[in-house]
N, C-alpha and C positions, 0 to 999 in steps of 0.2 A: 767563804760564805759569811755574811754579816748577820749576826744573831741579834735581833731587835726585840726589846720588850716595850710594847706600846701601852701607855697608861692613859685612859680617858674616861672621866666621869660623864662625859657628854657622848653617848653612844646609843643607837637604836636598840630596842628590844621588842618582844611580842606585844607588850602593853603600850609602847610608844614608838611606832614604826618610823615616825618622822623626826625623832629626837636625835639631832646631830648627824643627819644623813651625809653631810659634807665630810665629817670626820670618818664615817664609815667608808665613804668612797675613797678617801685618801689612804686609809688603812688597807683596804682591799687592793688598791693599786700597788702599794709597797709590798704587801704579802705575796703578790704575784710576780714580783721581780725575781729573775732567775738566780740572783746572787744574795737573796735574803731569806732567812728563816725567822719567822715572826710569831710571837705569842701576844695576845691582847688581854689586858686586865681592864675590865670596865666596871669599876666599883659602884655600888649603889648605897646612898646614904639613907638610913632609916631612923626614925625616932625610937626611943626605948619601948619595949613591950609594955602595955598592950597597944599603944598607938600605932605600932608598926603593922598591926593586923587590921586597922580601921581605915575607912575612907579611901583616899587616893593611894595610900601606901599598901593597901591589900594586894593589888595586882603586882606591885614591885616585890613584895615579900614572897609571892608565889613563883617568881622566875627561877629557873634552874641555876645552880651555882656554877655549872660547867656545861657548855654546849658548843656546837659548831654553827656559826651564824654566817651565812653566805660564803661558806668555804673557809672561814677563819676560825681557829680555835679560840674561844672566849671564856675567860674566867670572870664571874660576876660576884665577887666577895661583898659582903655587907659591912658597912662601918656605921658608927653611931653619929647621927645627925641630931643635935640638940636644938629643938625649935626655940625661937625667941632669943638666940644668942648672936644674931648677926653674922653667923659663920665663923665666929671667933675660934671655935675648937675643931672645925672641920679637918684642917690639915693635920693636926696632931692625932686626931682619931683615925684618920685614913692611914697615916704612917704606922701607927700602932697595929692596925689590922694587917697591913701589907707586909711588914717585915718578916714574920714567920712564914707567910705564904710564899714570898719570893725566895726565902732560904730553902724551902722545899723544892720549889720550881727549879732553882739553880742547880740542883743535883743532876737533873737530866737535861737542863737547858741553860748552859752557862752563858747567859746573855752578855753581849759586848757593850750595849748602850741602852739607856732608858730614854724613850721618846714620849714626852708628856704632851698630849695634844690639846690641852686646855690649861689655862694658867692657874685657876684656883678651884678646888684645893689641890689639884694634881701637881702643880709646880713645886710648892714647898715640900710636899711628900716626896716627889721625885728627887729633889736635891738631897734630902736627908737619906734616902735609900741609896742614891748614887755614892754618897760618902761611905755608907755602911758596907756596900758591896764593891767599892773601888772601881766603879765604871763611870764614864762620862754621861752627862745628862743634857738633853735638849728640851726646851719648853717653847710651845707655840702660843702666840697671842692672837686672838680672833676678834675680840670686840668687847662684849660686856665683861669678859674676864679681866680686862684692864680698866675699862671705863667705869665699871661698878666696883668690883672687888679691889681694884688698885687705888681707890679713893675712899672706900668705906672705912670708918674709924677702926672697926674691929679687925680688919684684914689688910689694910694698905701696907703696913710695915712688913707683913709676911710676904706679900706679893713682891715688894721691892727687894727684900732680902733674897728671895728665890731667884729673881732676875739677875742679881749680882753674883750669885753662887753658881748658876748654871754654866756649863762649858760652852754652850751655844744657844742662841735664841732665834726664833722665827717670828716674823710679823706678816700678816696678810696683805699689808699695803704700806706705802711710804708714810702715809699719815699715821698708821698704827705704830710704826717705828719711832716717829717723832714723839708720840704720846709716851712710849716706853722710855725714851731718853729723858723726857721731861720728868719722869718719876725717879730718875737717877740710875737707870740701867745703862750698861756700857755699849755705846753705839757700835764699837768695833766688833762686837760679838753678835750683832743682830743682822740677820739675812732676810731679805724680802722673799716670801714664799707665797705666791698667789694661789688661790683656790682654782679649781678647774671646772669645766662644764662639759657635760656629755653632748657633744655636737651631733651625735647620731640620733639621740632621743629628742633633744630640743632643736627643732628645725622648722622653717616656714612650712605652712600648710595652706590649704584653700581657706582663706579667712572667712569668706562668706558662708561656706559650708559649715565651718566650726561654729560660727555665730548661730546658724539655724539650729544646730544640735543643742545649743545652750538656750535657745528661744530668746535671742537678743535681736530686736528688729532694726537697730541703728548703730551709731558709733558706740564703741565699747572701751572702757578702761578696766584693767585688771589690777589688783593689788594683792601681794602675797606677803604675809607676815603675821606673827602672833598678835592677838588682840590685847596689846599692852600699850600704855601711854607712850612709851618711847618710839613706837612705830608711826605714830601720827595719823592713824586712819581717820580721826575726826576731821583733820585738815583736808584730806582728800574728799571726804564726804561733803564738806562745805563747798569745796571747789566744784564738784560735779553738780551740786544743787543749783549752782548759778549757770549751768550749761544745759539749756533745754534740749531734750532729746538724747542726751548722752547717758549711757548706762554704766554702772559700776558694779563689778563683782569682786568681792573680797574673800580670799581664801586664807583661813586661819582661825584659831580658837584661842580663848583666853579670858581673863577676868573682866575685860572691858566690853564684853559682848552685850550685856544688858544696857550699858550706857550708850553704846553705839546704836543699838536697836531703837532706843528712845530718841536719839538724835534724828535718825532716819524718819521715824514716825512724826516727830515735831515739825520737820521740814516738809512733810507730805510727799516724800519721794520714794515711798516703798515700792512703787511700780517700776522704778529705775535702778534702785540700789539693793543688792542682795548680799547678805552675810552667808557664805557657803559653809561655814564651819571648817573643821579640819579636813583638808584634802590630801589624800595620799600623794606622796612625791611622784609616783608613777602616773598619776592622773593630771599632773600639772601641764604637760606639753600641749594638749589640745586647748586648755584654757588660755595659756600665754599666746599661742599661735592665733587664737580668735581675736585677741585684743588689738585695738589700734594703738593703744598706749598702755604701758605699765607704770603706775605711779606709786611712790612710797615716800612719805614725808618723815623719815627717821630723824630723831634727835641725835642719835649716835649709831655708828656702824663700824665694822672692820672693813670688809669688802663683801657685800651681801650676795649670796648665791642667786637670789631672785633677780638681781640686776643682770647677771650674766646669762641666766636661763631665758630671760625675756629677750635680750639681744640675740642670742643664738636662735630664738624662734622667729626672728625678723621683726620684733616689736620694739620700737624706740621707748626710752624710759624718761620719765620726769622724776627727779629725785632732789632731795635737799643736799646741801654741801656738807655731807657727813662722811667721815672716814675716807676711803679711797674713791669717793665719787668722781673726782676729776681725773683719776687714773683710768677709770672705766669709760666715762663720757669724754673721749679725747677728740671728738669732732662732731659736726652738726648731725651726721647721719645717726649717731647713737642716741640723740635726744638732748635734754637740757638739764642743767643743774641750776636750781632756782632757790629763792628765799623760802623759808619754811612758813609760808602764809597761804591761806586759801586763795586770795586774788592772784598771787604769783603762780600757783599750781594751775588755777583755772585758765589763765592766759596761755601758759605753755601747752597745756592739754589741747586747748582750742586750736593753737597754731599747728600742732602736729597732726591733728585730725583734718584740718583744712588743707594742709600742704604735706601729704604723706610722702614718706621716703620709701624707695623700693626695698622690700624685705631683704634681698641679698646684700644690699649696701649696709643695712642695719646689722645684719649677721656678721659682716666682716669685722665689726668692732669686738666681737667675742672670740674670734678664731685664735687669738694668741693665748687664750686661757684654756689650755688643754690639760686633761688628767695625765696624759703621758709626760708632759713637761713638769707637772707637779710631782710625779713619782720620781723622775730623773733627778730633779733638784733635791728632793728629800733624801734620796739614797746618797747623793754626793755629799750632802751636809752631814749626815750621820756617819758615813764612812770617814769623812775628814776628821770628825771629833775623835773617833776611835784611833785613827792613825796618829793624831797629835798626842793622845794620851800615851801611846806606845813609845813615841819618840821622846816624850817628856820623862818617861820612867826608865829610859835606856841609860 
């Protein structure tokens, strides 16, 4: 039995059900493995009192410290998050908080390996704790944890040091691996670990019927992603504005909402473009199956779940050349990878609407990304790290 301690500051909770759902799915898959005993630590960063009880932090402060979430035992310890410091102290604060907690946990659960599912602050904390408890450590890179934290002045050195200290590393795409190597991390320790997609939940449906349910009378584009500059929703809005009769539905919430709403109003396309706000992950399948195209103009990505979920739904994608885009769009049936400009997106969207591909052919591009394969690869990776440590200490 492989005893795994999974550490992830990116994990859903009652106040943020969509927060890190892909980490949740990966963790649940590994926990269900017959040869794995798993405990999950999902730490929550909060500012010092009384800020921790105010605004958006109030709901996080109210979360239980210990619960069973979708069948997995979860500990949610709090650590100090100092606003305005650029994350400089996050890893140290997290390590300080977790050391006594893991010492207590280890009495009844002598974990064999630490599986950090996000690079910062989880990675630096995991390597420090791995040394303290003499267990191997794996860290997974997903996207912003490398592209932002790996380059930000306050945290870049910590990310690089953790990557060099970890016994094993995971990257969601070949592109992500290249980015990690460029930061100075050892290529020989990095394994590609693709995310998965639920092929039962995300599948083709009656597109016309789903459009009627959404009250969309014509061609439809869907976009799924947080309303932040990096996702490039403004580019897709401009692209659709130049396509008469084409509708755009954007699922996501974030600080760019007011700016995007103003853009839609200025362009006079409020009758064709809708900001849906946050959409529960369970409600995404009908939206993606209704769309003729899913478009996302990201400036950076690892390997976006929205890409795979759209393809599994039989919906081709138009995406920018970010992260693992070309690993996913590996043929014309999957869609197009284009320049991150409104004219390029508009041309590609128009082409896919005018010359549709059979949904089953689109779906075929997603069938290699399964959660079963994700679980098997993760188990093999972690078991290998433990075996190597045993051999090395013999």
